[in-house]
C-alpha positions in Angstrom: -0.2 0.3 -0.4 1.4 3.4 -1.2 1.1 5.5 2.0 0.9 9.8 2.4 4.5 9.9 3.7 5.4 7.5 0.6 3.8 9.8 -1.5 5.7 12.8 -0.4 9.3 10.9 -0.5 8.6 10.2 -4.1 7.7 14.1 -4.6 10.9 15.1 -2.6 12.6 12.5 -5.0 10.9 14.4 -7.7 12.1 17.5 -6.9 15.1 16.7 -7.2 14.5 14.8 -10.2 14.4 17.6 -12.7 13.2 15.4 -15.1 9.9 13.8 -13.6 10.9 10.1 -13.9 7.9 9.1 -11.8 5.4 12.0 -11.6 3.7 14.7 -14.1 5.3 16.8 -15.3 4.3 20.3 -13.7 2.7 22.9 -15.7 5.7 25.0 -14.6 8.2 22.7 -16.3 6.5 22.5 -19.7 8.9 23.8 -22.4 9.3 26.3 -25.3 7.6 24.8 -28.1 10.7 25.3 -30.2 12.9 23.5 -27.6 11.1 20.3 -27.6 10.5 20.7 -31.8 14.7 20.9 -31.7 15.0 17.7 -30.4 12.4 15.8 -32.1 14.6 17.0 -35.4 17.6 16.0 -34.0 16.5 12.7 -33.8 14.9 12.1 -37.6 17.5 14.1 -39.0 20.8 12.4 -38.7 23.2 10.6 -40.7 21.1 7.1 -40.8 18.3 9.2 -42.6 20.6 9.7 -45.1 21.4 6.2 -45.5 17.9 5.6 -46.0 17.4 8.4 -48.2 20.2 7.1 -50.4 19.3 3.6 -50.3 16.1 4.4 -51.7 17.8 6.8 -54.6 20.0 4.3 -55.7 16.8 1.3 -56.3 13.5 4.2 -57.6 13.1 7.5 -59.2 12.8 10.5 -57.3 9.4 10.8 -57.6 9.2 6.7 -56.3 11.0 7.9 -53.4 8.9 10.6 -52.3 5.9 8.6 -51.9 7.7 6.2 -49.9 8.9 8.6 -47.6 5.3 10.4 -47.5 3.8 7.0 -47.0 6.4 6.0 -44.3 6.0 9.4 -43.0 2.5 9.7 -42.2 1.7 6.3 -40.8 5.0 7.3 -38.1 3.1 10.6 -37.9 -0.4 9.5 -36.6 1.5 6.9 -34.2 3.4 9.9 -33.0 1.0 12.5 -32.6 -1.7 9.7 -30.8 1.2 8.9 -28.1 2.6 12.5 -27.9 -0.7 13.8 -27.5 -1.5 11.7 -24.7 1.8 12.4 -22.7 1.2 16.2 -23.6 -1.7 16.0 -21.8 -1.3 13.5 -18.8 2.8 14.6 -18.8 3.6 11.2 -18.5 6.8 9.4 -20.1 5.9 6.5 -22.5 6.7 3.7 -19.8 5.0 5.7 -17.1 1.8 6.2 -19.1 1.6 2.8 -20.2 0.5 1.7 -16.4 -2.9 3.3 -17.4 -3.3 3.0 -20.9 -3.9 -1.0 -20.8 -0.4 -2.3 -19.1 -1.3 -2.0 -15.3 1.8 -1.7 -13.1 3.5 -5.4 -13.4 3.2 -4.8 -17.7 4.5 -1.7 -16.9 7.2 -3.0 -15.5 8.0 -5.5 -18.6 7.4 -2.6 -20.9 9.8 -0.7 -19.1 12.5 -3.3 -19.3 12.2 -3.8 -22.9 12.4 0.2 -23.8 15.6 0.2 -21.7 17.3 -2.6 -22.8 16.7 -2.2 -26.3 17.7 1.8 -26.2 20.9 1.5 -24.0 21.5 -1.5 -26.7 21.2 0.7 -29.8 22.9 3.8 -28.0 25.9 1.0 -27.6 25.8 0.4 -31.4 25.6 4.4 -32.1 28.4 4.8 -29.4 30.3 2.2 -31.7 29.7 3.8 -35.0 30.5 7.6 -33.1 33.8 6.7 -32.2 34.8 4.9 -35.2 33.7 7.6 -37.1 35.6 9.8 -34.9 39.0 7.3 -34.9 39.4 7.5 -38.6 38.7 11.6 -38.9 40.9 12.2 -36.2 43.0 9.2 -35.4 45.6 9.4 -32.3 47.5 6.8 -34.6 50.5 8.6 -33.5 51.0 7.3 -30.4 48.3 4.7 -30.1 49.6 3.1 -32.6 47.2 0.8 -35.4 47.4 -2.7 -33.6 44.1 -4.1 -32.4 43.9 -5.0 -29.4 41.0 -7.3 -29.4 39.9 -8.4 -33.1 38.5 -5.8 -34.7 38.9 -3.7 -32.2 41.9 -0.6 -31.8 43.5 1.6 -29.2 42.6 4.7 -30.8 38.6 3.5 -31.2 38.7 2.6 -27.4 39.6 6.1 -26.2 37.3 7.4 -28.9 34.4 5.5 -27.8 35.0 5.9 -24.1 35.0 9.8 -25.1 32.1 9.9 -26.7 30.0 7.5 -24.8 30.7 9.2 -21.4 30.1 12.9 -22.8 26.5 12.0 -23.8 26.1 10.1 -20.7 27.2 13.4 -19.2 24.8 15.6 -21.3 21.7 13.3 -21.0 22.2 13.9 -17.0 21.6 17.2 -16.8 18.2 16.3 -18.1 15.7 17.4 -21.0 17.2 21.2 -21.3 20.4 20.3 -22.0 19.3 18.1 -24.7 17.4 20.9 -26.2 19.9 23.1 -26.3 22.2 21.2 -27.5 19.6 20.5 -30.5 18.9 23.9 -31.0 22.6 24.4 -31.8 24.0 21.6 -33.6 20.3 20.6 -35.6 21.0 24.0 -37.9 25.0 23.4 -37.7 24.2 19.4 -39.2 21.7 20.9 -41.7 24.4 23.7 -43.0 27.4 21.2 -43.3 25.0 18.6 -45.1 23.9 21.4 -47.8 27.2 22.6 -48.5 28.7 18.9 -48.4 25.8 18.0 -51.0 26.6 21.1 -52.9 30.0 20.3 -53.2 29.1 16.5 -54.6 26.6 18.1 -56.5 28.5 20.6 -58.7 28.3 20.1 -62.5 24.4 18.2 -62.1 21.8 19.4 -63.4 18.5 18.7 -60.4 16.0 18.6 -63.0 18.2 16.2 -64.9 18.7 14.4 -61.3 15.0 14.2 -60.5 13.7 12.6 -63.9 17.1 9.8 -63.9 16.0 6.7 -63.6 17.4 4.9 -60.3 21.5 3.6 -60.8 21.2 0.4 -58.8 18.3 -2.5 -58.8 14.5 -1.5 -58.7 13.2 -1.0 -55.3 9.3 -1.6 -54.9 7.5 1.3 -53.5 5.9 -1.6 -50.4 9.8 -2.2 -49.9 10.5 1.7 -49.5 7.8 2.4 -47.6 8.8 -0.7 -45.3 12.1 0.8 -45.2 11.0 4.4 -43.9 8.3 3.3 -41.5 10.6 0.5 -40.1 13.8 2.7 -39.5 12.4 5.2 -36.7 9.2 3.1 -35.3 10.8 2.5 -32.0 11.8 6.6 -32.1 8.4 7.2 -33.0 7.1 5.0 -29.8 8.9 6.6 -27.5 7.6 10.4 -28.7 6.2 10.8 -25.3 9.4 11.1 -23.0 9.6 14.7 -24.7 7.0 15.5 -25.7 5.5 15.6 -22.5 7.1 18.3 -21.8 4.8 20.0 -24.6 1.4 22.1 -23.2 -0.8 20.6 -25.7 -1.8 18.0 -28.6 -1.9 21.0 -30.9 1.8 21.4 -30.3 2.0 17.8 -30.6 0.3 17.9 -34.1 3.0 20.7 -35.1 6.4 19.0 -33.7 5.6 16.0 -35.9 4.3 17.6 -39.0 7.5 19.9 -38.9 9.8 17.3 -37.8 8.8 14.8 -40.4 9.0 17.2 -43.3 12.2 19.1 -42.1 14.1 15.6 -41.1 12.7 12.8 -42.7 11.4 14.0 -46.1 13.9 17.0 -46.6 17.5 14.2 -45.8 15.6 11.7 -47.4 14.9 13.6 -50.7 18.7 15.1 -50.2 20.3 11.8 -50.2 17.6 10.5 -53.8 19.0 13.4 -55.2 23.0 12.6 -54.4 22.2 8.5 -54.9 21.5 9.4 -58.3 24.3 11.8 -58.8 27.4 9.9 -57.6 25.6 6.5 -58.9 25.8 5.0 -55.4 24.2 4.3 -51.8 27.7 5.0 -50.2 26.7 8.8 -50.2 27.7 9.6 -46.7 31.5 8.8 -47.1 31.5 11.1 -50.1 29.9 13.6 -48.3 32.2 13.0 -45.1 35.6 13.4 -47.2 34.6 16.7 -49.3 36.4 18.1 -46.3 37.8 17.4 -42.6 35.8 19.7 -40.5 32.5 19.2 -42.2 32.8 15.3 -41.6 33.9 15.8 -37.9 30.7 18.2 -37.4 28.3 15.3 -39.5 29.4 13.0 -36.9 29.5 14.6 -34.1 26.0 16.5 -34.7 24.2 13.2 -36.0 25.5 11.1 -33.3 25.2 12.9 -30.3 21.7 14.3 -30.9 19.9 11.0 -31.3 21.9 8.9 -28.8 21.1 11.1 -26.4 17.3 10.2 -26.4 18.4 6.5 -26.5 20.1 6.9 -23.3 17.1 9.4 -22.2 14.8 7.2 -23.3 16.6 3.8 -21.6 16.6 5.8 -18.4 13.0 6.4 -18.1 12.5 3.0 -18.7 14.5 1.5 -16.2 12.8 3.8 -13.5 9.7 2.2 -14.3 10.4 -1.3 -14.7 12.2 -0.7 -10.6 9.5 1.4 -9.3 7.2 -1.1 -10.2 8.9 -4.2 -9.0 10.5 -2.9 -5.7 8.2 -0.2 -5.1 11.4 2.4 -4.9 11.7 5.9 -6.6 15.3 5.4 -8.1 17.7 8.5 -8.5 18.0 9.3 -12.3 21.1 10.5 -12.6 22.3 7.3 -11.2 20.2 5.4 -14.0 21.5 7.5 -16.7 25.1 7.0 -15.5 24.9 3.4 -15.0 23.3 2.5 -18.2 25.7 4.9 -20.0 28.7 3.4 -18.7 27.0 -0.1 -19.8 26.5 1.4 -23.1 29.9 2.8 -23.3 31.4 -0.3 -22.3 29.7 -3.1 -24.3 30.8 -0.5 -27.4 34.1 -0.2 -26.2 34.9 -4.3 -26.4 32.5 -4.7 -29.5 30.6 -7.1 -27.8 27.5 -4.9 -29.0 28.1 -5.2 -32.3 27.0 -9.3 -32.0 23.3 -8.1 -30.3 22.1 -6.0 -32.9 19.7 -8.7 -34.0 18.5 -9.4 -30.6 18.1 -5.6 -30.3 15.8 -5.7 -33.9 14.0 -8.7 -32.0 13.2 -6.5 -29.1 12.1 -3.6 -31.6 9.3 -5.7 -32.9 8.4 -6.0 -28.9 7.7 -2.6 -28.8 5.3 -1.9 -31.0 2.1 -3.6 -30.4 2.4 -1.8 -26.7 1.8 1.6 -28.8 -1.4 -0.1 -30.3 -2.6 -1.2 -27.1 -2.2 2.2 -25.3 -3.5 4.3 -28.3 -6.9 1.7 -27.9 -7.0 2.2 -24.6 -6.6 5.9 -24.1 -8.5 7.2 -26.9 -11.3 4.8 -27.8 -11.8 2.7 -24.7 -10.8 5.5 -22.4 -10.7 3.1 -19.4 -8.9 5.6 -16.8 -9.4 8.6 -18.5 -11.5 10.0 -15.5 -9.3 9.1 -13.0 -6.2 10.4 -15.0 -8.4 14.0 -15.6 -9.4 13.9 -11.8 -5.6 13.6 -10.4 -4.1 15.9 -13.7 -6.4 19.1 -11.6 -3.7 18.1 -8.8 -1.0 17.5 -10.3 -0.4 13.8 -9.1 -0.8 10.6 -10.1 -3.7 8.1 -9.7 -3.7 6.6 -6.2 -4.6 3.4 -7.4 -3.9 1.6 -10.9 -4.3 -2.2 -12.1 -1.8 -4.9 -11.0 -1.8 -7.0 -14.2 -4.4 -7.1 -17.5 -4.1 -10.4 -18.7 -5.6 -9.4 -21.7 -2.8 -7.2 -22.8 -0.5 -9.6 -22.1 -1.8 -11.6 -24.7 -2.3 -9.5 -27.3 0.9 -8.1 -26.5 2.3 -11.6 -27.0 0.2 -12.2 -30.4 1.4 -8.6 -32.1 5.1 -9.7 -31.4 4.4 -13.1 -32.6 2.9 -11.5 -35.8 5.5 -8.8 -36.2 8.3 -11.8 -36.1 6.2 -13.5 -39.0 6.2 -10.5 -40.8 9.8 -9.9 -40.7 10.6 -13.5 -41.6 8.4 -13.4 -44.7 8.8 -9.9 -45.3 5.2 -9.3 -45.6 4.2 -5.4 -45.1 5.6 -3.5 -42.2 6.7 -5.9 -39.5 6.8 -3.0 -36.8 3.0 -1.6 -38.0 2.0 -5.0 -38.8 2.1 -5.8 -35.2 1.3 -2.4 -33.5 -2.0 -2.3 -35.7 -3.4 -6.2 -35.1 -2.6 -5.6 -31.2 -4.4 -2.8 -31.1 -7.3 -4.3 -33.1 -7.6 -7.5 -31.0 -6.9 -5.9 -27.8 -9.9 -3.8 -28.6 -12.0 -6.3 -29.9 -11.5 -8.9 -26.9 -12.0 -5.8 -24.3 -15.4 -4.8 -25.7 -16.6 -8.4 -26.1 -15.4 -9.1 -22.9 -17.1 -6.3 -21.5 -20.1 -7.2 -22.8 -20.1 -10.8 -21.2 -20.1 -9.2 -18.1 -22.1 -6.5 -18.7 -20.1 -3.8 -17.9 -19.3 -0.4 -19.7 -15.3 -1.2 -19.4 -13.8 -4.5 -18.1 -11.1 -3.8 -15.4 -8.9 -6.1 -13.3 -7.6 -6.4 -9.8 -6.3 -2.9 -8.7 -3.4 -1.9 -6.5 -2.8 1.3 -4.4 1.0 0.6 -4.3 1.3 3.1 -7.3 4.5 4.0 -6.4 
């Protein structure tokens, strides 16, 4: 049972936690729209987005690539807007919001754990890319040499991976404001240097001819292209609430997702399509980075940091929710960030993280079904909306929460299975397949169960151990 003293202790802990890991974001802590917008653009506008656009341009025409980007982006915007709107209204992170959106306290522990492991894993993967990029651009070969300490790992890479991993960890410790301030500086800088590098590469080429040109590589279908666009950012779209909760309302969330999609996804994709057509290769990032040393450094630093800080940030929020659900403890967020950052850095330093990409991809399929369930529960079934709205006025969490929702767990597992089958047999977009079908199944089963019991909404055993 959560006592008044425990609520007070939790409130004191959250006052020290500048990012409200286990409480609502108060009105006084809401951020200006432009701050959160830059975080959103930074999460999309990155090197991996250029690589995606180049892959599209290598296998399809400019117009077909535009269609794929629009289709995939619209699907992601709907998911991001729905979850982000719920988060802005309630002031809750993705994993904490899930407690009152179908998963209950036990389910939120599972989901928080999946998010924490998945995001810190991708933090490690991205840190490997960051370290390798910096080692190739700013080498320390004069005093570290080029010998491999372990297979595939050199001394200069280890040094850079430690520097980059701990630097990003330190940034995340300072919270959402620090992340937003960094994005405010480096997002425009990244866009400028990418445009400059692209202009250098595109010298002597006619834009009109490139738009009308046939793709230089093997043909890529519209379906496959759309899958690449939507699948590449679906986990990031589902974690939108982690920073959208600092916005004031759903209108701001809508414009954040819309502007971020057009500037980040559409802009970067189509620029890379032109580059792929001009150079006749999908390896345009290396070409751009090779145009100038300083431009290469900025592209690597700006792109990786503003994406990887969000990975670590979401991971810490997921872990905080899991620990609280399992042990009824309010963790120190800074300690969690340091622990996760060090783990991710160590894994990237020793090269082990590269062996876990298949596992991380598997976890990526496990996240989308939860988004479908949360959207259905919050916007259609509205099972917890009354208590959320009532306690929102007081700025506190509801005093009771479902412990477990067995229907949710079953639908989650079914959605996960659908995503895996879709991935194995290349049917549609695995993440979206699992998201949509898990949500539909959850809605049907909950409605049928409620009608059988003769109630408006079916509920399960609650606990007052909210924190």
